[in-house]
C-alpha positions as CSV (number, residue, x, y, z in Angstrom):
1,M,-9.6,12.5,64.2
2,N,-9.9,9.9,61.3
3,K,-8.6,6.4,61.2
4,L,-6.6,5.5,58.6
5,H,-7.1,2.3,56.3
6,S,-4.5,0.4,54.3
7,L,-6.7,-0.7,51.3
8,F,-4.2,-2.5,48.9
9,D,-1.3,-1.9,51.3
10,S,-1.5,1.7,49.9
11,L,-0.8,3.6,53.2
12,Q,3.0,4.4,52.9
13,E,5.5,6.9,54.2
14,F,7.7,9.6,52.5
15,D,10.3,11.9,53.6
16,L,9.0,15.3,54.8
17,G,12.4,17.0,53.7
18,N,13.0,18.1,57.6
19,G,14.3,14.8,58.7
20,H,10.7,13.2,59.7
21,Q,8.4,10.8,57.8
22,G,4.9,11.5,57.0
23,S,2.0,9.3,55.8
24,F,0.3,9.3,52.4
25,Y,-1.7,7.2,50.1
26,S,0.8,5.8,47.6
27,L,-0.4,5.5,44.1
28,R,2.6,3.7,43.2
29,A,1.8,0.9,45.9
30,L,-1.7,0.7,44.4
31,E,-0.3,0.0,41.0
32,K,2.3,-2.4,42.6
33,A,-0.9,-4.2,44.0
34,G,-2.2,-4.8,40.5
35,V,-5.1,-2.8,40.9
36,G,-4.6,-0.8,37.5
37,P,-2.1,0.9,35.3
38,I,-2.1,4.0,37.4
39,S,1.2,5.5,36.0
40,R,-0.2,5.8,32.5
41,L,-3.4,7.5,33.9
42,P,-3.7,11.5,33.0
43,V,-2.4,13.3,36.0
44,S,-5.7,15.0,36.8
45,I,-7.2,11.6,37.1
46,R,-4.5,10.3,39.3
47,L,-5.2,13.3,41.8
48,V,-8.9,12.5,41.8
49,L,-8.0,8.9,42.3
50,E,-5.9,9.5,45.4
51,S,-9.0,11.3,47.0
52,V,-11.2,8.3,46.1
53,L,-8.5,6.1,47.5
54,R,-8.0,8.0,50.7
55,N,-11.7,8.4,51.5
56,C,-12.6,4.9,50.6
57,D,-14.8,3.6,53.8
58,G,-16.8,1.1,52.0
59,N,-19.9,3.1,52.5
60,K,-20.3,6.3,50.7
61,I,-17.1,5.5,48.7
62,P,-16.9,1.7,48.2
63,E,-13.7,-0.2,47.0
64,S,-15.3,-0.5,43.5
65,N,-14.9,3.0,43.0
66,V,-11.2,2.9,43.5
67,K,-10.8,0.0,40.9
68,E,-12.9,1.6,38.4
69,L,-11.2,4.9,38.6
70,A,-7.6,3.2,38.6
71,N,-8.6,1.4,35.4
72,W,-9.9,4.6,33.6
73,Q,-9.9,4.1,29.9
74,P,-9.3,7.0,27.5
75,R,-12.2,6.1,25.0
76,A,-14.6,4.1,27.1
77,E,-18.2,4.8,27.5
78,R,-18.9,7.3,30.4
79,T,-21.8,6.0,32.5
80,G,-20.3,5.9,36.1
81,E,-19.8,8.9,38.5
82,I,-16.9,9.4,40.7
83,P,-17.5,10.3,44.5
84,F,-14.9,13.1,44.8
85,V,-14.3,14.4,48.5
86,V,-12.3,17.8,48.2
87,A,-10.1,19.1,50.7
88,R,-11.2,22.8,51.1
89,I,-13.9,25.0,49.6
90,V,-13.6,28.6,48.2
91,L,-16.5,31.1,47.9
92,Q,-16.9,34.7,46.8
93,D,-19.5,36.9,48.6
94,F,-22.3,36.7,46.1
95,T,-22.7,33.0,46.1
96,G,-21.1,32.5,49.7
97,V,-23.6,34.6,51.7
98,P,-26.7,32.0,50.9
99,L,-24.4,29.3,52.1
100,L,-23.8,30.9,55.2
101,V,-27.4,31.4,55.7
102,D,-28.1,27.7,55.3
103,L,-25.5,27.0,57.9
104,A,-27.0,29.5,60.3
105,A,-30.4,27.8,59.6
106,M,-29.1,24.2,60.3
107,R,-27.6,25.5,63.6
108,S,-31.0,27.1,64.6
109,A,-32.6,23.8,63.7
110,V,-30.3,22.0,65.7
111,A,-30.7,24.2,68.7
112,R,-34.6,23.9,68.4
113,M,-34.1,20.3,69.0
114,G,-32.1,20.7,72.1
115,R,-28.9,19.9,70.7
116,N,-25.6,21.8,70.6
117,P,-25.8,24.3,67.8
118,R,-21.8,23.9,67.2
119,L,-22.5,20.2,66.0
120,V,-23.1,22.0,62.6
121,E,-19.6,22.9,61.5
122,P,-17.9,22.7,58.1
123,L,-15.7,19.6,58.0
124,V,-13.3,21.1,55.6
125,P,-11.6,24.7,55.5
126,V,-13.8,27.2,54.0
127,D,-12.5,30.6,52.7
128,L,-14.7,33.3,51.5
129,V,-13.3,36.3,49.5
130,V,-15.3,39.3,49.5
131,D,-14.8,40.7,45.9
132,H,-18.1,40.8,43.9
133,S,-19.5,43.7,45.5
134,V,-17.2,46.7,44.7
135,Q,-18.3,49.0,41.7
136,V,-16.7,51.4,39.5
137,D,-18.6,54.4,40.5
138,F,-15.5,56.7,40.8
139,A,-12.8,56.4,38.1
140,G,-10.0,58.8,36.7
141,V,-9.4,60.4,40.1
142,P,-6.6,59.9,42.7
143,D,-9.2,59.0,45.4
144,A,-11.3,56.5,43.6
145,L,-10.2,53.5,45.6
146,Q,-11.2,55.1,48.7
147,R,-14.6,56.6,47.5
148,N,-15.6,53.1,45.8
149,L,-14.8,51.4,49.0
150,E,-16.9,53.9,51.2
151,M,-19.8,53.2,48.8
152,E,-19.2,49.5,48.8
153,F,-19.6,49.5,52.7
154,R,-22.6,51.5,52.7
155,R,-24.5,49.3,50.3
156,N,-23.4,46.1,51.9
157,R,-23.0,46.7,55.7
158,E,-25.5,44.2,56.8
159,R,-24.2,41.6,54.4
160,Y,-20.8,42.2,55.8
161,Q,-21.8,42.2,59.3
162,F,-23.2,38.7,58.9
163,L,-20.0,37.5,57.3
164,K,-18.3,38.8,60.4
165,W,-20.7,36.8,62.5
166,G,-19.8,33.8,60.4
167,M,-16.3,34.2,61.3
168,Q,-16.6,33.8,65.0
169,A,-19.3,31.5,64.9
170,F,-17.7,28.7,62.6
171,D,-14.1,27.5,63.4
172,T,-13.5,26.4,59.8
173,F,-15.1,29.4,58.1
174,K,-12.6,32.3,57.1
175,V,-13.5,35.6,55.6
176,V,-10.9,37.8,53.3
177,P,-12.4,41.0,53.8
178,P,-13.2,43.7,51.0
179,G,-10.5,45.6,49.5
180,I,-7.9,42.6,49.4
181,G,-8.3,41.0,46.0
182,I,-10.3,38.6,43.9
183,V,-11.1,35.1,45.1
184,H,-8.9,33.3,42.4
185,Q,-6.0,35.4,42.6
186,V,-6.0,35.3,46.5
187,N,-6.5,31.6,46.2
188,L,-3.5,31.2,43.9
189,E,-1.1,33.6,45.9
190,Y,-2.2,32.7,49.3
191,L,-4.8,30.1,50.2
192,A,-3.5,27.2,48.1
193,K,-0.8,25.1,49.7
194,G,-0.6,22.4,47.1
195,V,-0.3,19.7,49.9
196,L,-2.3,19.7,52.9
197,S,-2.2,17.5,56.1
198,S,-4.7,16.2,58.9
199,P,-4.2,14.5,62.2
200,S,-5.0,10.8,62.0
201,T,-4.4,7.5,63.7
202,V,-2.6,4.4,62.5
203,N,-3.3,1.3,64.5
204,D,-4.4,3.6,67.3
205,Q,-1.2,5.5,67.2
206,P,-1.3,9.3,66.2
207,A,-0.2,10.1,62.8
208,T,-0.4,13.0,60.2
209,I,-1.8,12.1,56.7
210,Y,-0.6,14.3,53.8
211,Y,-2.6,14.7,50.6
212,P,-3.1,16.8,47.7
213,D,-4.7,20.4,47.8
214,T,-8.0,19.8,46.1
215,L,-11.2,22.1,46.2
216,V,-14.4,23.1,44.6
217,G,-15.7,26.6,44.5
218,T,-19.2,28.7,43.9
219,D,-17.6,30.5,41.0
220,S,-16.9,29.2,37.5
221,H,-13.5,30.5,37.4
222,T,-12.2,28.5,40.3
223,T,-10.3,26.5,37.4
224,M,-7.6,29.3,37.6
225,I,-6.0,27.1,40.2
226,N,-5.4,24.3,37.8
227,G,-2.4,26.5,36.8
228,L,-0.9,25.5,39.9
229,G,-1.5,21.7,39.3
230,I,-4.3,21.7,41.8
231,V,-7.6,20.0,40.9
232,G,-10.5,22.3,41.4
233,W,-13.5,23.7,39.5
234,G,-16.9,25.7,40.0
235,V,-19.8,24.2,41.4
236,G,-23.4,25.1,42.5
237,G,-24.3,25.9,45.8
238,I,-25.8,22.6,46.9
239,E,-22.4,20.9,45.9
240,A,-20.5,23.2,47.8
241,E,-22.7,22.6,50.8
242,A,-22.3,19.0,50.5
243,G,-18.6,19.4,50.2
244,M,-18.4,21.7,53.3
245,L,-20.1,18.9,55.1
246,G,-17.6,16.3,54.1
247,Q,-19.7,14.7,51.5
248,P,-18.4,13.6,47.9
249,V,-18.9,16.0,45.0
250,Y,-20.2,13.6,42.3
251,F,-19.3,14.1,38.7
252,L,-19.4,11.9,35.5
253,T,-16.2,10.1,34.9
254,P,-14.7,12.4,32.4
255,E,-13.0,12.2,29.1
256,V,-9.5,13.8,29.4
257,V,-8.4,15.9,26.3
258,G,-4.6,16.1,26.1
259,V,-3.0,19.4,24.5
260,H,0.4,19.2,23.5
261,L,2.2,22.4,23.6
262,K,5.4,22.9,21.8
263,G,7.7,25.8,20.8
264,E,7.6,29.4,22.4
265,L,5.9,32.5,22.4
266,R,7.3,35.1,19.8
267,E,8.5,38.7,20.8
268,G,5.3,40.9,21.4
269,V,3.1,38.1,22.1
270,T,1.5,37.8,25.4
271,A,-0.2,35.0,27.9
272,T,-3.5,36.7,27.0
273,D,-3.0,36.2,23.2
274,L,-2.1,32.4,24.1
275,A,-5.2,32.0,26.4
276,L,-7.5,33.4,23.7
277,T,-6.0,31.1,21.1
278,I,-6.5,28.0,23.2
279,T,-10.1,29.1,24.1
280,Q,-10.9,29.4,20.3
281,L,-8.9,26.1,19.6
282,L,-10.8,24.0,22.4
283,R,-14.2,25.7,21.7
284,Q,-14.0,24.3,18.4
285,A,-12.8,20.9,19.4
286,K,-16.0,20.5,21.8
287,V,-14.7,19.9,25.3
288,V,-17.6,20.6,27.4
289,G,-17.7,18.5,30.4
290,K,-14.2,17.0,30.0
291,F,-10.9,17.5,31.7
292,V,-8.1,19.3,29.5
293,E,-4.8,18.6,30.6
294,F,-1.7,20.4,29.2
295,Y,1.5,18.5,28.6
296,G,4.9,18.9,26.6
297,P,7.8,21.0,26.4
298,G,5.7,24.2,25.6
299,A,3.7,23.7,28.8
300,A,6.8,23.2,30.9
301,A,8.4,26.2,29.6
302,L,5.3,28.4,30.6
303,P,5.6,30.1,34.2
304,V,2.8,29.2,36.6
305,V,1.3,32.8,35.9
306,D,0.8,32.0,32.4
307,R,-0.6,28.7,33.1
308,A,-3.0,30.3,35.5
309,T,-4.3,32.7,32.7
310,I,-5.0,29.7,30.6
311,A,-6.7,27.7,33.4
312,N,-8.8,30.7,34.3
313,M,-10.6,30.5,31.0
314,A,-11.7,26.9,31.2
315,P,-15.4,27.9,31.4
316,E,-15.1,29.7,28.2
317,Y,-13.6,26.9,26.4
318,G,-16.1,24.7,27.9
319,A,-13.9,22.4,29.9
320,T,-14.3,21.1,33.6
321,M,-10.7,22.0,34.0
322,G,-7.8,23.4,32.2
323,F,-5.0,21.4,34.1
324,F,-1.3,21.8,34.1
325,P,0.5,19.0,36.0
326,I,3.0,19.7,39.0
327,D,6.7,20.5,38.3
328,A,9.5,22.8,39.1
329,E,7.8,25.9,38.1
330,C,5.2,25.3,40.5
331,V,7.7,24.9,43.4
332,N,9.2,28.0,42.1
333,Y,6.1,29.8,42.2
334,L,5.3,28.7,45.8
335,R,8.4,30.0,47.0
336,A,8.4,33.3,45.2
337,T,4.8,33.9,46.8
338,G,6.0,33.5,50.4
339,R,5.4,30.0,51.1
340,S,8.1,28.7,53.7
341,E,11.1,26.9,52.5
342,E,10.1,23.9,54.5
343,H,6.7,23.6,53.1
344,C,8.2,23.9,49.3
345,R,10.5,21.0,50.2
346,L,7.5,18.9,51.6
347,Y,5.6,19.7,48.5
348,E,8.1,18.6,46.1
349,N,9.0,15.4,48.2
350,Y,5.2,14.5,48.3
351,Y,4.7,14.7,44.6
352,R,8.1,13.0,43.7
353,A,7.0,10.2,46.0
354,Q,3.7,9.9,44.3
355,G,5.2,9.9,40.9
356,L,3.5,12.9,40.0
357,F,6.4,15.3,39.6
358,G,7.1,16.7,36.3
359,I,5.0,17.5,33.0
360,P,4.4,14.6,31.0
361,K,6.1,14.2,27.4
362,K,4.4,13.1,24.2
363,G,3.5,9.3,24.4
364,D,3.7,9.0,28.1
365,I,-0.2,9.1,28.7
366,P,-2.8,8.0,26.3
367,Y,-5.6,10.7,26.3
368,S,-9.3,10.5,24.9
369,T,-8.2,13.2,22.4
370,D,-5.0,14.6,21.6
371,L,-4.5,18.2,20.3
372,E,-1.5,20.1,19.5
373,L,-0.6,23.8,19.5
374,D,2.8,25.3,18.5
375,L,3.2,28.5,20.8
376,G,5.2,30.0,18.0
377,S,2.0,30.3,15.8
378,V,0.4,32.5,18.5
379,V,-0.1,36.3,17.4
380,S,-1.6,39.3,19.2
381,S,-5.3,38.9,19.4
382,V,-8.6,40.1,20.9
383,A,-11.8,38.4,21.2
384,G,-15.2,39.8,20.6
385,P,-17.5,41.6,20.3
386,K,-19.8,39.2,21.9
387,R,-18.1,36.0,22.7
388,P,-14.8,35.0,24.3
389,Q,-14.2,32.2,21.7
390,D,-14.6,34.6,18.7
391,R,-10.7,35.5,18.4
392,I,-9.7,38.3,16.0
393,E,-5.9,38.8,15.0
394,L,-5.2,42.5,15.9
395,P,-4.6,43.6,12.4
396,K,-8.1,42.3,11.5
397,L,-10.0,44.0,14.1
398,K,-11.2,47.0,12.1
399,Q,-12.5,44.8,9.5
400,E,-14.0,42.3,11.6
401,F,-15.9,45.2,13.6
402,L,-17.2,46.7,10.3
403,A,-18.3,43.5,9.1
404,A,-20.1,42.5,12.5
405,F,-21.7,46.1,12.0
406,T,-24.0,45.1,9.2
407,R,-24.0,41.2,10.1
408,P,-27.4,39.8,11.1
409,L,-28.2,39.6,14.8
410,M,-28.6,35.7,14.4
411,E,-25.1,35.7,13.4
412,N,-23.5,37.7,16.1
413,G,-23.6,40.7,14.4
414,F,-25.4,44.3,15.0
415,G,-28.0,44.2,12.1
416,R,-27.2,47.7,11.0
417,K,-27.2,49.2,7.6
418,P,-23.8,50.4,6.3
419,E,-24.8,54.1,6.1
420,D,-25.5,54.1,9.9
421,L,-21.8,54.0,10.3
422,R,-21.8,58.0,9.6
423,T,-23.9,58.5,12.8
424,M,-22.0,60.7,15.1
425,A,-23.0,62.5,18.6
426,R,-21.4,65.3,20.4
427,V,-21.5,65.0,24.1
428,N,-20.5,67.5,27.0
429,T,-20.3,65.9,30.2
430,A,-19.8,69.3,32.0
431,K,-23.4,69.9,31.3
432,E,-25.4,68.4,34.0
433,V,-28.4,66.4,32.6
434,H,-29.3,65.0,35.8
435,P,-28.4,66.2,39.1
436,F,-27.5,62.7,40.4
437,I,-27.0,59.6,38.7
438,D,-28.7,56.5,40.0
439,H,-25.6,54.1,40.3
440,T,-27.8,51.2,39.0
441,Y,-28.2,53.4,36.0
442,G,-26.5,51.4,33.0
443,H,-26.3,48.2,34.9
444,R,-28.1,44.9,34.0
445,R,-31.9,44.7,34.8
446,L,-33.6,41.4,34.7
447,G,-37.2,41.0,34.1
448,V,-37.3,37.5,35.0
449,E,-35.8,35.3,38.0
450,P,-32.2,34.4,36.6
451,S,-31.1,30.8,36.6
452,E,-28.6,29.4,39.1
453,S,-25.8,29.5,36.6
454,E,-26.6,33.2,35.7
455,M,-26.6,34.2,39.3
456,R,-23.6,32.4,40.1
457,D,-21.7,34.1,37.1
458,Q,-23.3,37.6,37.4
459,H,-22.8,40.4,39.8
460,P,-25.1,41.0,42.8
461,A,-27.6,43.5,42.7
462,P,-27.0,46.6,44.9
463,D,-28.7,46.4,48.4
464,T,-30.2,50.0,48.2
465,P,-30.3,52.8,45.4
466,E,-27.4,55.1,46.0
467,Q,-26.5,58.0,43.9
468,V,-23.4,59.2,42.2
469,P,-22.7,62.9,42.0
470,P,-21.9,64.2,38.6
471,T,-18.3,65.2,40.0
472,A,-17.5,61.5,39.9
473,F,-17.2,62.0,35.9
474,P,-14.4,63.9,34.3
475,K,-15.5,67.0,32.4
476,A,-14.9,66.5,28.6
477,E,-16.5,67.6,25.4
478,S,-16.1,65.2,22.4
479,E,-17.5,63.3,19.6
480,I,-18.6,59.8,19.9
481,H,-19.6,57.5,17.1
482,H,-20.2,53.6,16.4
483,G,-16.9,51.9,17.6
484,S,-16.0,54.4,20.2
485,V,-14.2,53.1,23.2
486,L,-16.2,54.2,26.3
487,I,-14.8,51.6,29.0
488,A,-11.4,50.6,29.0
489,A,-10.7,48.3,32.0
490,I,-7.7,46.6,33.3
491,T,-9.7,44.1,35.4
492,S,-10.0,40.4,36.3
493,C,-7.6,37.9,37.9
494,T,-7.3,36.3,34.5
495,N,-4.7,38.9,33.7
496,T,-4.0,41.0,36.6
497,S,-2.5,37.7,38.4
498,N,0.2,37.9,35.7
499,P,3.0,40.4,36.4
500,S,4.4,40.2,32.9
501,V,1.3,41.6,31.2
502,M,0.5,44.1,34.0
503,L,4.2,45.3,33.7
504,A,3.6,45.7,30.0
505,A,0.6,47.7,30.5
506,G,2.6,50.0,32.8
507,L,5.5,50.3,30.5
508,L,3.3,51.1,27.5
509,A,1.5,53.8,29.6
510,K,5.0,55.3,30.5
511,K,6.1,55.5,26.9
512,A,2.8,56.8,25.6
513,V,3.0,59.5,28.3
514,E,6.5,60.2,27.4
515,R,5.6,61.0,23.9
516,G,2.7,63.0,24.9
517,L,-0.2,60.9,24.3
518,R,-3.4,61.2,26.3
519,V,-6.8,59.4,26.8
520,N,-9.9,61.1,25.8
521,P,-11.9,61.9,29.1
522,V,-15.1,60.4,27.7
523,V,-13.3,56.8,28.0
524,K,-14.1,55.5,31.4
525,A,-10.7,54.0,32.1
526,S,-9.9,51.9,35.5
527,L,-7.6,49.6,37.1
528,A,-8.7,47.0,39.3
529,P,-6.1,44.4,40.3
530,G,-6.8,41.1,41.8
531,S,-4.4,41.7,44.7
532,R,-2.6,44.4,46.5
533,V,0.7,42.8,45.4
534,V,0.0,44.2,41.8
535,S,-0.2,47.8,43.2
536,D,3.0,47.1,45.2
537,Y,5.1,46.3,42.2
538,L,3.5,48.8,40.0
539,N,4.4,51.6,42.6
540,Q,7.9,50.1,43.1
541,T,8.8,50.0,39.5
542,G,7.5,53.6,39.2
543,L,4.8,52.6,36.5
544,Q,1.6,53.6,38.4
545,P,1.9,57.4,38.0
546,F,2.2,56.9,34.2
547,L,-1.1,54.9,34.4
548,D,-2.7,57.4,36.5
549,Q,-1.8,60.3,34.1
550,L,-3.8,58.0,31.4
551,G,-6.8,57.7,33.8
552,F,-6.3,54.2,34.8
553,N,-6.2,55.2,38.5
554,L,-6.8,52.2,41.1
555,V,-10.3,51.9,41.6
556,G,-10.6,48.9,43.6
557,Y,-9.4,45.1,44.4
558,G,-12.3,43.1,43.1
559,C,-14.0,41.9,40.1
560,T,-15.6,45.2,39.0
561,T,-16.2,45.6,35.3
562,C,-15.3,42.1,34.5
563,I,-18.7,40.9,36.2
564,G,-20.5,43.8,35.1
565,N,-19.8,46.2,38.1
566,S,-18.6,48.8,35.7
567,G,-20.5,51.7,37.4
568,P,-22.4,54.4,35.5
569,L,-21.2,56.4,32.5
570,A,-21.7,60.3,32.5
571,A,-25.5,60.9,32.1
572,P,-24.7,63.0,28.6
573,I,-22.8,59.8,27.2
574,E,-25.7,57.6,28.2
575,D,-28.3,59.7,26.7
576,A,-26.2,59.9,23.5
577,I,-25.9,56.2,23.3
578,N,-29.6,55.7,23.6
579,K,-30.6,58.7,21.4
580,Y,-28.3,57.6,18.5
581,D,-28.6,53.8,19.3
582,L,-24.8,53.7,19.1
583,I,-22.7,50.5,18.9
584,A,-20.2,51.8,21.6
585,A,-17.5,49.6,22.7
586,S,-15.5,48.4,25.9
587,V,-12.1,46.9,26.0
588,L,-11.1,44.9,29.1
589,S,-8.8,42.4,30.3
590,G,-11.5,40.0,31.5
591,N,-12.9,36.6,30.6
592,R,-16.3,37.1,29.3
593,N,-17.8,39.8,26.9
594,F,-21.3,38.6,26.3
595,E,-23.6,41.7,25.2
596,A,-24.5,44.0,28.1
597,R,-22.4,42.0,30.6
598,V,-19.9,44.8,30.9
599,H,-22.4,47.6,30.9
600,Q,-26.1,47.6,29.6
601,S,-25.4,50.3,27.0
602,I,-22.3,49.1,25.6
603,K,-22.9,46.4,22.8
604,A,-19.5,45.7,21.4
605,N,-17.1,44.3,24.0
606,F,-13.5,43.0,23.3
607,L,-11.3,40.9,25.5
608,M,-7.5,41.8,25.2
609,S,-4.3,41.9,27.2
610,P,-3.8,44.8,29.6
611,P,-1.3,46.7,27.4
612,L,-3.8,46.4,24.3
613,V,-6.5,47.9,26.8
614,V,-4.2,50.8,27.5
615,A,-3.5,51.1,23.6
616,F,-7.3,51.2,22.7
617,A,-8.0,53.7,25.2
618,L,-5.4,55.9,23.6
619,A,-6.7,54.9,20.2
620,G,-10.3,55.8,21.4
621,R,-12.0,53.3,18.8
622,V,-12.0,49.7,17.9
623,D,-12.5,50.5,14.1
624,I,-8.8,50.8,13.7
625,D,-6.0,48.8,12.6
626,L,-3.1,49.3,15.4
627,T,-0.5,47.6,13.2
628,S,-0.9,50.2,10.5
629,E,-2.7,53.3,11.8
630,P,-1.4,55.7,14.4
631,L,-2.5,55.8,18.1
632,G,-2.4,59.7,17.8
633,K,0.1,62.4,17.6
634,G,2.9,63.1,20.1
635,K,4.0,66.2,21.5
636,D,6.2,66.8,18.5
637,G,3.2,66.6,16.2
638,Q,4.4,63.3,14.8
639,A,2.3,60.1,14.7
640,V,2.8,57.5,17.3
641,F,2.2,54.2,16.6
642,L,1.7,51.1,18.7
643,R,4.9,49.6,17.6
644,D,6.8,52.7,18.8
645,I,5.7,52.3,22.5
646,W,5.1,48.3,22.6
647,P,7.4,46.9,25.5
648,T,10.0,44.3,24.4
649,M,10.1,40.9,26.6
650,K,13.7,42.1,27.5
651,E,11.9,45.4,29.4
652,V,9.5,43.5,30.9
653,R,11.8,40.6,32.2
654,G,13.9,43.5,33.6
655,L,11.3,44.5,35.8
656,M,9.9,41.2,36.9
657,Q,12.2,40.8,39.8
658,S,10.3,43.7,41.2
659,A,7.1,41.8,40.8
660,L,7.6,38.5,42.7
661,K,9.2,39.1,46.3
662,P,8.3,36.6,48.8
663,E,8.6,39.2,51.6
664,V,5.8,41.2,49.9
665,F,3.4,38.4,49.7
666,R,3.9,37.7,53.3
667,K,3.5,41.1,54.4
668,L,0.3,41.8,52.3
669,Y,-1.4,38.7,53.3
670,R,-0.5,38.9,57.0
671,D,-3.0,41.8,58.1
672,F,-6.1,41.9,56.3
673,A,-7.6,44.2,58.7
674,G,-4.8,46.7,58.6
675,Q,-5.3,47.1,55.0
676,N,-8.8,47.8,55.3
677,P,-9.6,49.4,58.8
678,K,-13.3,49.8,57.7
679,W,-13.9,46.0,58.1
680,N,-13.3,46.4,61.9
681,E,-15.4,49.4,62.3
């Protein structure tokens, strides 16, 4: 139990919303004491300042750190580091297992010294979400989820047993089992509280201190939580371990880039289009190592799920964070996702007491750099074929792919001759080329030890060679060529956390099926949501059966294709790609598309919204202008265009009420073992 200080008379009380008072470190009181112009600081800096103030002990965090940060200047030279003590840690299984090994080793060392091994215990809550191990071995079949889950447990049984040991060995270490969701979406929907509390003492009397929810995670896309007004980002394993043990995470005092958003998105434009546009804008603005803070009426009008999609891609635009301040939309999201009414009142009261409630307007805060984006200028877009910042307007994709085909490799092209475009291969997946397919076939193989950042961002190697029977692949006979779509994946928490784009994908699938359109079986289609809530509302709205008919069967709840766990393609397809050296394509609703990341044999990879993933799966190729060329012919023999089946905003909003129901979130996050009985076997 910590003893609270009252530096600069900053320890104050606020109304909890339940008739009681709670203690907090007031930034307003700090400014009143003349420490600095705190109300003019960026909101993200103020939240970090609260942590520095609260944890100021004169030792690891001296008073000078408080004064320096309270006087942050937008254009000052950056030489000092900030000691940031976070409130909690989030991990995924690939990076989290080594950290648990370190904790176990420390306990063993303490025991050998004759001391109580339980002295080694994380001082802040640590949540590990198992999401990096599931692979899309089976797709396009009704039981794909169960079969992939069974293979996942066979490959990872020892790792999972070790994680279960960690759950019972450490009081502050919790595990969200496989088959539940992706760490960042689970964090957004369940783990995040917005405001936390701890038992403390004031003048030797018991008290409860309230403070902002802050975190670091061992995954670069931890920034997704910035969409809910929570400070957090991805770090390496050593920094995460330091944070676990109550030590500060040090980082250079950042510049803060303000992005003023105005206007509103046009009909037919998605949050994904906005995120790709912002990624391109900020990459050009060179925001590496900086905080980005969104503000203005456009930011205030965006729902939290849209903000989270933008914040998720902070690593792609290079920023440490892509932060949205706290406002009424955050309260609405907490309420809609099942947080208690009492907690929502506490949350709002706390940030109002801190002077941090509401999104700033133009002129309120001096930023290091100020940018502006009119949401009305955003158009339907994709990004690729090799980098997430290379945005392409949808009508220009065909010409951009053809240009990239002949562009030199050093200019992010493929270095081919124009006449090579005529290359075509005929494949027959009913013909068994290999009796069994090694599940690692087509996965990334590294000849050298990967760097820490690469290990953090890439998927884990399987534990043992498993085999996938040929029956895992639909039987098909078709022609494939340069630009053929061979993987179409609705994947990644970047987009599956957003009901608007997921419902749009379902509606587009419904209209396509009703028109008689089908996906060529050579396209490996998959649906891997970031939480079970997505499956609930797709089933409740009756849209999942239409996705199933197009091959987008549920394959798992995890990162899957987004991190390269796309599983094998049918052997005849792999052989044809290699024999004819085809520039085949993948389309996915993920956040990264570097060459060979999605699949070793797929060289052209395009990021896009979930409804566009479905559309390109129907088209079967990326060398197409979907605004003027048909997706295919309907059952009446007439051409069907994308505009004929693209859902309207009104249609999507009409189903949104089915997406965010508090009782569904409470139910699905209440009993993890019940949702995945294999975890307790």
